[in-house]
C-alpha positions in Angstrom: -29.8 -57.8 67.0 -31.4 -55.4 69.5 -35.0 -54.8 70.3 -37.3 -55.5 73.2 -39.9 -58.3 73.4 -42.7 -56.2 74.8 -44.9 -56.9 71.8 -44.6 -53.4 70.4 -43.3 -53.3 66.9 -39.9 -51.6 66.6 -39.9 -48.6 64.4 -39.1 -49.4 60.8 -40.1 -53.1 61.1 -42.8 -54.7 59.0 -45.9 -55.6 60.9 -46.7 -58.6 58.7 -44.7 -61.6 57.7 -44.1 -60.2 54.3 -40.3 -60.4 54.1 -40.5 -62.6 51.0 -42.7 -60.0 49.3 -40.1 -57.2 50.0 -37.2 -59.1 48.5 -38.2 -61.0 45.3 -37.0 -64.6 45.1 -33.5 -64.8 43.6 -32.9 -61.1 43.7 -30.4 -59.6 46.2 -31.1 -56.5 48.2 -29.9 -53.2 46.8 -26.2 -53.2 46.0 -25.7 -49.9 47.8 -24.4 -47.5 45.2 -23.1 -47.3 41.7 -19.7 -47.6 40.2 -16.8 -49.7 41.5 -18.2 -49.7 45.1 -21.6 -50.8 44.0 -20.1 -53.5 41.9 -18.1 -54.8 44.8 -21.2 -54.8 47.0 -23.1 -56.7 44.4 -20.3 -59.4 44.1 -20.2 -59.6 47.9 -23.9 -60.2 48.0 -23.7 -62.9 45.3 -21.0 -64.6 47.3 -23.0 -64.4 50.5 -26.1 -65.9 48.8 -23.9 -68.7 47.3 -22.3 -69.6 50.7 -25.5 -69.3 52.7 -27.7 -70.8 50.0 -30.5 -68.3 50.6 -31.4 -64.7 50.0 -31.8 -62.1 52.7 -35.4 -62.1 53.8 -35.8 -61.2 57.5 -35.0 -58.5 59.9 -33.8 -59.8 63.3 -37.2 -59.1 64.8 -38.9 -61.0 62.0 -36.4 -63.9 62.3 -37.0 -64.2 66.0 -40.8 -64.1 65.6 -40.6 -66.7 62.8 -38.5 -69.0 65.0 -40.9 -68.5 67.9 -38.3 -67.1 70.3 -38.0 -63.9 72.2 -36.0 -61.1 70.6 -33.8 -61.0 73.7 -32.9 -64.7 73.4 -32.4 -64.4 69.7 -30.0 -61.5 70.3 -28.1 -63.5 72.9 -27.7 -66.5 70.5 -26.6 -64.1 67.7 -24.0 -62.4 69.7 -22.7 -65.7 71.2 -22.1 -66.9 67.6 -19.9 -63.8 67.1 -22.1 -61.6 64.9 -22.6 -57.9 65.5 -25.9 -56.2 66.2 -27.4 -55.1 62.9 -30.4 -53.1 64.2 -33.4 -54.0 62.1 -31.8 -54.4 58.7 -33.3 -57.1 56.5 -30.2 -59.3 56.3 -31.2 -62.7 57.7 -32.2 -65.9 55.9 -34.2 -69.0 56.4 -31.1 -70.7 57.8 -30.9 -68.1 60.6 -34.5 -68.8 61.5 -33.8 -72.5 61.5 -30.7 -72.1 63.7 -32.7 -70.1 66.3 -35.5 -72.6 66.2 -33.1 -75.5 66.7 -31.3 -74.0 69.7 -34.6 -72.9 71.3 -36.0 -76.4 70.6 -33.1 -78.0 72.6 -33.9 -75.7 75.5 -37.7 -76.4 75.3 -37.0 -80.2 75.2 -34.9 -80.0 78.3 -31.8 -81.3 76.6 -29.9 -78.0 77.2 -30.4 -75.2 79.7 -30.6 -71.7 78.2 -27.1 -70.9 79.5 -25.7 -74.1 77.9 -27.4 -73.3 74.6 -25.7 -69.9 74.6 -22.4 -71.6 75.4 -22.9 -74.0 72.5 -23.5 -71.1 70.2 -20.4 -69.3 71.5 -18.0 -72.2 71.3 -19.2 -73.1 67.8 -19.0 -69.4 66.7 -15.5 -68.9 68.0 -14.1 -72.1 66.6 -15.6 -71.7 63.1 -14.8 -67.9 63.0 -11.1 -68.7 63.3 -11.4 -71.6 60.8 -13.1 -69.3 58.2 -10.5 -66.6 58.7 -7.7 -69.1 58.2 -9.2 -70.5 55.1 -9.7 -67.1 53.5 -6.3 -65.8 54.6 -4.2 -68.8 53.9 -6.1 -70.8 51.3 -8.4 -68.8 49.1 -6.1 -65.8 49.0 -3.4 -67.8 47.4 -5.7 -69.5 45.0 -7.3 -66.3 43.8 -4.2 -64.5 42.7 -4.7 -62.9 39.3 -4.1 -65.6 36.7 -2.6 -65.5 33.2 -6.1 -65.5 31.8 -6.4 -61.8 32.8 -9.2 -62.4 35.2 -9.2 -60.4 38.4 -9.2 -62.0 41.8 -12.8 -61.0 42.3 -13.8 -62.7 39.0 -12.1 -65.9 40.0 -13.4 -66.0 43.6 -17.0 -66.8 42.8 -16.5 -69.9 40.7 -13.7 -71.1 43.0 -16.0 -70.8 46.1 -18.7 -72.5 44.1 -16.5 -75.5 43.5 -14.8 -75.7 46.9 -17.9 -75.0 49.1 -19.5 -78.5 49.0 -16.1 -80.3 49.4 -15.0 -78.1 52.4 -18.4 -78.5 54.0 -18.3 -82.3 53.8 -14.7 -82.3 55.1 -15.7 -80.1 58.0 -18.5 -82.4 59.1 -16.2 -85.4 58.8 -13.5 -83.9 61.0 -16.0 -82.7 63.5 -17.6 -86.2 63.8 -14.1 -87.7 64.2 -13.2 -85.1 66.9 -16.6 -85.6 68.6 -16.1 -89.4 68.7 -12.6 -88.9 70.3 -13.9 -86.5 72.9 -16.8 -88.7 73.7 -14.4 -91.7 74.2 -12.4 -89.6 76.7 -15.5 -88.8 78.7 -16.7 -92.4 78.7 -13.3 -93.5 80.0 -13.4 -91.0 82.8 -13.7 -92.7 86.2 -16.5 -90.5 87.6 -18.7 -87.6 86.8 -16.4 -85.1 88.4 -13.5 -86.2 86.3 -15.4 -85.2 83.2 -14.9 -81.5 84.0 -12.1 -81.5 86.6 -9.5 -84.0 85.3 -5.9 -84.9 86.0 -3.9 -84.1 82.9 -0.4 -83.2 81.8 -0.4 -79.6 80.5 2.5 -78.1 78.5 3.5 -74.9 76.9 6.1 -74.6 74.2 7.4 -71.0 73.7 9.7 -69.6 71.0 12.7 -67.8 72.6 13.4 -64.2 71.5 10.2 -63.9 69.5 9.8 -60.1 70.3 13.2 -59.4 68.8 12.3 -61.4 65.7 9.2 -59.3 65.2 11.4 -56.2 64.9 13.9 -57.9 62.5 11.8 -59.9 60.1 9.5 -58.7 57.4 5.8 -59.3 58.1 5.6 -62.1 55.4 8.7 -63.8 56.9 7.3 -63.6 60.4 4.0 -65.0 59.2 5.7 -67.9 57.5 7.8 -68.6 60.7 4.7 -68.6 62.9 2.8 -70.9 60.5 5.7 -73.3 60.3 6.0 -73.4 64.1 2.3 -74.0 64.6 2.2 -76.6 61.9 5.2 -78.5 63.4 3.7 -78.4 66.9 0.3 -79.4 65.8 1.6 -82.4 63.9 3.9 -83.6 66.7 1.3 -83.2 69.4 -1.3 -85.1 67.4 1.1 -87.8 66.2 2.1 -88.7 69.8 -1.4 -88.8 71.2 -1.7 -85.3 72.8 -4.2 -82.6 72.1 -3.4 -79.1 70.9 -5.5 -76.7 73.0 -4.6 -73.5 71.3 -1.8 -71.5 69.5 -0.8 -68.1 70.6 1.6 -67.0 67.8 4.9 -67.7 69.5 3.5 -70.2 72.0 1.3 -73.4 71.9 -0.6 -75.0 74.7 -1.1 -78.8 74.6 -2.4 -81.5 77.0 -2.2 -85.3 77.4 -3.9 -87.8 79.6 -0.6 -89.6 80.2 2.6 -88.0 81.6 4.7 -90.2 79.4 3.0 -88.9 76.3 3.4 -85.3 77.4 7.1 -86.0 78.1 7.6 -87.5 74.7 5.9 -84.5 73.0 8.0 -81.9 74.9 11.3 -83.6 74.1 10.3 -84.2 70.4 9.4 -80.5 70.1 12.8 -79.5 71.4 14.6 -82.0 69.2 12.7 -81.1 66.0 13.1 -77.3 66.5 16.8 -77.7 67.3 17.4 -79.5 64.0 15.7 -76.7 62.1 18.1 -73.9 61.4 15.2 -71.5 60.4 13.7 -71.8 63.9 14.7 -69.9 67.0 15.4 -71.8 70.3 12.4 -73.3 72.1 11.6 -73.9 75.8 8.9 -76.1 77.2 7.2 -76.3 80.6 4.9 -79.2 81.7 2.9 -79.7 84.8 0.6 -82.5 86.0 -2.5 -82.1 88.1 -6.2 -81.3 88.2 -7.4 -79.2 85.3 -10.7 -77.6 84.6 -11.9 -77.9 81.0 -14.3 -75.4 79.4 -15.2 -74.9 75.8 -12.1 -76.7 74.6 -9.8 -74.7 76.8 -8.1 -75.6 80.1 -7.8 -73.6 83.3 -6.5 -73.9 86.8 -3.3 -73.9 88.9 -1.8 -76.7 86.9 -2.0 -74.6 83.7 -0.6 -71.5 85.4 2.3 -73.6 86.8 3.1 -75.0 83.3 3.2 -71.4 82.0 5.5 -70.3 84.8 7.8 -73.3 84.2 8.0 -72.3 80.5 9.1 -68.8 81.3 12.0 -69.9 83.6 13.1 -72.8 81.4 16.6 -72.5 79.8 16.8 -72.5 76.0 16.1 -75.9 74.4 15.1 -77.6 77.6 12.0 -79.1 79.1 11.2 -78.2 82.8 8.5 -80.2 84.7 7.0 -79.8 88.1 7.3 -82.2 91.0 3.9 -83.8 90.5 4.8 -84.6 86.9 8.1 -86.1 88.0 6.3 -88.3 90.5 3.8 -89.4 87.9 6.6 -90.4 85.5 8.0 -92.5 88.3 4.7 -94.0 89.2 4.0 -95.2 85.6 7.6 -96.5 85.2 8.8 -94.1 82.6 11.5 -92.6 84.8 13.3 -93.8 87.9 12.0 -92.5 91.2 15.6 -92.2 92.3 18.6 -91.9 89.9 20.9 -93.2 92.7 18.7 -96.4 93.1 18.5 -96.8 89.3 22.3 -96.6 89.0 22.8 -99.1 91.8 20.3 -101.5 90.2 22.2 -101.2 86.8 25.5 -101.8 88.5 24.2 -104.9 90.3 22.8 -106.2 87.0 26.1 -105.8 85.3 27.9 -107.6 88.1 25.4 -110.4 88.0 24.2 -109.8 91.6 20.8 -108.4 90.7 17.9 -108.7 88.3 17.8 -106.7 85.1 16.7 -103.2 85.9 13.6 -101.6 84.4 14.1 -99.9 81.0 13.4 -96.2 81.6 12.6 -93.8 78.8 13.3 -90.5 80.6 15.7 -89.0 83.2 14.8 -86.3 85.7 17.2 -83.9 87.4 16.1 -81.7 90.2 16.8 -78.0 89.6 17.0 -75.1 92.0 14.0 -74.2 94.1 12.6 -70.8 93.5 9.5 -68.7 94.4 7.0 -68.3 91.6 4.6 -65.5 91.7 1.2 -66.7 92.8 2.3 -70.3 93.3 4.8 -70.2 96.1 8.1 -72.1 96.1 8.4 -74.4 93.1 11.1 -77.1 92.5 11.4 -77.6 88.8 12.9 -80.8 87.3 14.9 -81.0 84.1 13.5 -83.7 81.8 15.8 -85.5 79.3 16.0 -88.7 77.5 17.7 -91.6 79.3 20.8 -92.7 77.6 
């Protein structure tokens, strides 16, 4: 979407709002050729019309004018959503006009700044782009394999999408509302406004050991299955124990938790689960606790960098944590502040000379101090379950 907003009509753009007249209702634009390529283009257009629920009617210039926004702002929204510039091709629909109008309306009403509206478009576009790619690659592709009926994948795709589209749409809205409710609850529970953006969290990385070697040894399909199994296992464990999966990076996942005890449980569960799976390589986990900046569903800051460094130096099938994380576990009573004091308390309880000691979930062992690039000298702690 590129053009200026000077009032001059870009070359090749209609000067009247006659987009509807140019493309008769219910008829797609030209298929773009004859033969097999033309047929594929025709099917692609039919699928596009089915999914979007509307025909192509507007050029970007016409869509911006119909929405009442400048071409520059329309282009910024469009790119933020992840769509390429298309010049002045007539490829937009009423839904595109409505989306522009809604975003611009939020800005005009003072509910969002222009920069925030662009950020909303970008975060939504990035998230849904990945979701759409995953659904096509992992879901539709498997369901549209040629069947015994003799129909081709192309012939099966249209009726399949027609059946699935409303169900997937409803499910998407349901999950989004659930996630929005959970995120809103976390904000409401924040102690002050600053904590909404810069919060104290536990942040952890889980990394497959020797993944680069695996990429050279495994076939592409086997590698894809391993990565999917790893991501699925991590996603399920993180969610089940009250954490949040921030993102997956193929051989690595990033997660967070409001509570250090929750993060510790997730880290150890990941190691235990992967160790018991013979198909999985070894795993290492690093967790740090501290102030984290959150933006567009991602996390940033020194705490995140430290968690990443701890992961890179962790021995196989272990969890390393930083000193702040160890102190937080002690503060909330999930691990003893001093193992020596804990042992003394247990001995006194056994001899009947002291009260019953607290029941700790985790044990912490200080490891070697070492310099970490960009973070100075760090003292990692080995996290284990307490026997």
